[in-house]
C-alpha positions, 0 to 999 in steps of 0.5 A: 499500500502506498502513501498518498496525500489525497487519501491521507487528507481524506481519511483526516477529515472522515476522522475529524467528523466522526471525533466531532460528531462523538463530541456532539453527541455528548456535548449537545444532550449535556447542555440540554440537561444542563438548561433543564436543570437551570429551568426545574430548579434541580440545579439549583437544589444540588447547588444549595446542597454543594454550598459548603464545597464552595465556601471552603474553596472560596468560590462563588455558587455560580462556579459550583456547576462547572466544578461538577461537570469537571468532577463528574464527567471529566476536563473536557467537558467541564471546561466548555460549561467554564467557558460557556459560564465565563461567556455569559458573565457569571464566573469572576476570573478567581472563580475560573481559576480556582475551579480550574486549579481544583479540576486539574487535580481531581477531575472524572473522578467516577470514570478514572477512579473505577478503572484504576481501582479495576486495575488495583488501586485501593479506592478510599486512597484514590478518591480521597487523595484526589480530592485532598489534594485538590481542595489544598491546591485550591485553598493555596491558590485563593490565600497566596495569589494577590486578591486583586488579580482574581477578583476582577470581573472580566468582560462577558465575551473575554476570557483573560 
C-alpha cells in the first residue's frame, strides 16, 4: 500500500467528522440537561447542597456547576461549561482560576477512579487523595495569589 496525500487528507477529514459527531452527541445533550436542570430548579437544589464546598474553596455559587460537571464527566466537558459560564459573565476570574486548579487534580472522579480501582488501586485512598489535593491546591491559590488579580470581573465576551 502506497502513501497518497489525497487519501491521507480524506481519512483525516473522515476521522475529524467522526470525532466531532462523537463530541456533539455528548456535549449537546449535556447542555440540554443543564438547561433543563436550571429551569426545573434541580440545579439550584444541587448547588445548595454543595454550598459548603463553595465556601471551602472560596468560590461563588455560580461556579459549582462547572465544578460538578468537571468532577463527574471530566476536564473536556467541564472546561466547556466553564467557558460558557465565563462568556455569559457568571464567573469571576478568581472562580475560573480556582475551579481550573481544583479540576486539574480532581476531575472525572468516577471514570478515572474506577479504571484505576480495576487495576488494583485502593478506592478510598485514590478518591480521598485526589479530592484532598484538589482542595489544598485551590485553598493555596485563594490564599497566596493577590486578591486584586483574582477577583477582577472580566467582560462577558472575554476569557482573560
